C-alpha positions as CSV (number, residue, x, y, z in Angstrom):
1,M,109.6,112.9,116.4
2,S,112.6,110.7,117.3
3,T,116.0,111.7,118.5
4,P,119.2,109.9,118.9
5,W,118.0,108.9,122.4
6,T,114.4,108.4,121.7
7,I,111.6,106.7,119.5
8,E,108.2,107.6,118.7
9,V,105.5,105.0,118.8
10,D,101.9,105.9,117.9
11,G,102.7,109.5,118.7
12,V,104.2,108.8,122.0
13,V,107.9,109.6,122.5
14,L,109.8,106.8,124.4
15,P,113.4,106.2,125.2
16,K,115.5,104.5,122.7
17,P,115.5,100.6,123.6
18,L,119.3,100.0,124.1
19,S,119.7,98.6,127.6
20,G,119.2,94.8,126.6
21,D,116.7,93.9,129.1
22,P,112.8,95.0,129.6
23,A,113.3,95.6,133.2
24,L,116.1,98.3,132.5
25,E,113.9,99.8,129.9
26,L,111.5,100.5,132.6
27,C,114.3,102.4,134.6
28,N,115.3,104.2,131.5
29,T,112.0,105.8,131.3
30,R,113.5,108.4,133.5
31,A,116.8,110.3,132.8
32,G,118.8,112.0,135.2
33,W,118.9,110.0,138.1
34,D,121.7,111.6,139.7
35,G,119.6,114.5,140.6
36,P,116.0,115.4,141.6
37,P,113.2,114.5,139.4
38,D,113.0,116.9,136.1
39,P,109.9,116.7,134.1
40,R,112.3,117.0,130.9
41,G,113.7,113.6,131.7
42,E,110.3,111.9,132.4
43,Y,109.1,109.6,129.7
44,L,106.2,107.9,131.6
45,R,104.1,110.8,131.2
46,S,100.9,108.9,130.4
47,Y,99.2,105.4,130.7
48,D,99.8,105.1,126.9
49,A,103.6,105.5,127.5
50,L,103.6,102.5,129.9
51,A,101.6,100.3,127.8
52,L,103.5,101.2,124.6
53,L,106.8,100.5,126.7
54,A,105.5,97.0,127.6
55,V,104.6,96.5,124.0
56,T,108.1,97.7,122.5
57,S,109.9,95.8,125.3
58,G,108.2,92.6,124.1
59,V,106.2,91.6,127.2
60,L,103.0,92.6,126.3
61,S,101.3,92.1,122.7
62,A,100.4,94.9,120.6
63,E,96.9,93.6,120.6
64,A,96.6,93.6,124.3
65,G,98.2,97.1,124.5
66,D,95.6,98.6,122.2
67,A,92.9,97.0,124.0
68,L,94.3,98.2,127.4
69,R,95.0,101.9,126.2
70,Q,91.3,102.0,125.1
71,H,90.3,100.7,128.6
72,A,92.4,103.6,130.2
73,V,90.4,106.1,128.2
74,Q,87.1,104.8,130.0
75,D,88.8,104.5,133.3
76,P,91.3,107.2,133.7
77,G,91.3,107.1,137.6
78,T,92.5,103.6,137.6
79,A,95.1,104.4,134.8
80,D,96.5,107.2,136.7
81,R,96.9,105.2,139.8
82,V,98.8,102.5,137.7
83,L,101.0,105.1,136.2
84,A,101.8,106.5,139.7
85,R,102.5,103.2,141.1
86,A,104.9,102.3,137.9
87,R,106.9,105.5,138.7
88,S,107.3,104.6,142.4
89,L,108.3,101.2,141.8
90,R,110.7,102.2,139.0
91,A,112.6,104.2,141.7
92,D,112.7,101.1,143.9
93,L,113.9,98.9,141.0
94,Y,116.5,101.5,140.0
95,A,117.8,101.6,143.4
96,A,117.9,97.9,143.8
97,L,119.9,97.5,140.5
98,T,122.3,100.0,141.4
99,G,123.0,98.9,145.0
100,S,121.3,101.4,147.1
101,P,117.9,100.3,148.1
102,S,116.3,101.0,151.5
103,A,114.5,98.3,153.2
104,A,111.1,99.6,152.7
105,A,111.9,99.9,148.9
106,R,113.2,96.1,148.8
107,K,109.9,95.3,150.5
108,R,107.8,97.2,148.3
109,L,109.6,95.8,145.2
110,A,109.5,92.1,146.5
111,D,105.7,92.4,147.4
112,A,104.7,93.8,143.9
113,I,106.8,91.3,142.0
114,S,105.4,88.5,144.1
115,A,101.8,90.0,143.4
116,A,102.4,90.2,139.7
117,H,103.5,86.6,139.6
118,S,100.4,85.6,141.4
119,R,98.2,86.6,138.6
120,Q,99.9,84.3,136.0
121,R,98.9,80.8,134.9
122,F,100.9,78.4,132.8
123,V,99.2,77.4,129.6
124,V,100.4,74.3,127.6
125,D,99.5,74.1,123.9
126,V,100.1,71.3,121.4
127,D,103.4,72.7,120.4
128,S,104.3,75.7,122.7
129,A,103.9,76.6,126.4
130,R,103.8,80.1,128.1
131,W,103.0,82.0,131.1
132,E,100.0,84.3,130.7
133,F,97.8,86.5,133.0
134,S,94.6,84.7,134.0
135,G,91.3,86.2,133.6
136,H,90.6,89.4,131.4
137,G,93.0,92.1,131.0
138,T,93.3,94.8,133.5
139,L,95.2,97.8,133.6
140,K,97.8,96.5,135.8
141,D,98.9,94.2,133.0
142,P,101.8,96.2,131.4
143,L,103.4,97.3,134.9
144,D,102.9,93.6,136.2
145,A,104.4,92.2,132.9
146,L,107.5,94.4,133.5
147,L,107.7,93.6,137.2
148,I,107.9,90.0,136.4
149,E,110.9,90.8,134.1
150,A,112.4,93.0,137.0
151,G,112.2,89.8,139.2
152,R,113.8,87.5,136.9
153,L,116.7,90.1,136.4
154,L,117.1,90.7,140.1
155,A,117.4,86.7,140.8
156,D,119.7,86.2,137.7
157,E,123.3,86.3,137.3
158,Q,123.2,88.9,134.7
159,R,122.1,91.4,137.6
160,E,126.1,91.6,137.7
161,L,126.3,92.9,134.5
162,V,124.0,96.1,134.9
163,A,125.9,99.3,134.5
164,A,124.5,102.9,134.8
165,C,125.6,105.5,132.3
166,P,127.8,108.1,133.8
167,G,126.7,110.7,131.3
168,E,125.5,114.3,132.8
169,D,121.5,114.1,133.3
170,C,121.5,110.5,132.4
171,G,122.0,107.5,134.6
172,W,120.4,105.1,132.1
173,L,121.1,101.4,132.8
174,F,122.0,98.6,130.4
175,L,123.7,95.1,130.3
176,N,127.6,95.5,129.8
177,T,128.0,92.2,128.5
178,S,131.2,93.1,127.0
179,G,132.8,94.4,129.9
180,R,133.8,97.5,127.7
181,R,130.9,99.5,127.4
182,R,130.8,102.5,129.6
183,W,128.1,104.8,127.9
184,C,124.3,104.1,127.0
185,Q,125.2,105.5,123.6
186,M,128.7,106.4,122.7
187,A,127.2,108.8,120.0
188,V,125.3,110.6,122.7
189,C,126.6,110.7,126.3
190,G,130.1,109.6,125.2
191,N,130.4,112.5,122.7
192,R,129.1,114.9,125.2
193,A,131.6,113.8,127.6
194,K,134.2,114.0,125.1
195,Q,133.1,117.6,124.1
196,A,133.1,118.7,127.6
197,S,136.5,117.4,128.4
198,F,137.9,119.2,125.3
199,V,136.5,122.5,126.2
200,N,137.8,122.1,129.9
201,R,141.2,121.4,128.3
202,Q,141.0,124.4,125.9
203,R,140.0,126.6,129.0
204,G,142.9,125.2,131.1
């Protein structure tokens, strides 16, 4: 069931896409970045969630996503390892985008993004051109597609526009292109903060 901060895709609950960038959508699969991991704020709960995130973010086709989800059922061990790696690299990416990455995190992220790029080839058609993964699809494709977007953002001027929502138990990232946006969603975190402020004033 969808909520003001989630969507439901093929029975899987994902964060509402509101960041403006696929790499940030990966980071936003966890809420509550200002505290220890909380299962209630975890959206990457399955390989299905990772594959569907890549599809809804526009970095993987729906057909490829469906095929990989079926493949994951046949190879759950590999799917679980890819999922665990996605969660680990997500934390490294969040740290890199918010200015607090360790040297080890920077190396892990750089190595992972480089490896993802090495799997691509450039294809030129009659009236179009594109990058695509070479060979047959693998269970790494959703994560690698998102990592390639992460590398693009980290090397781009738009990196300076990344902001973190200050809402309680949130920390979701978004591109603050207007320079005036403060919350991931005013209707959610913004209103919560207003209500908390009102209660505090009444108590005072």
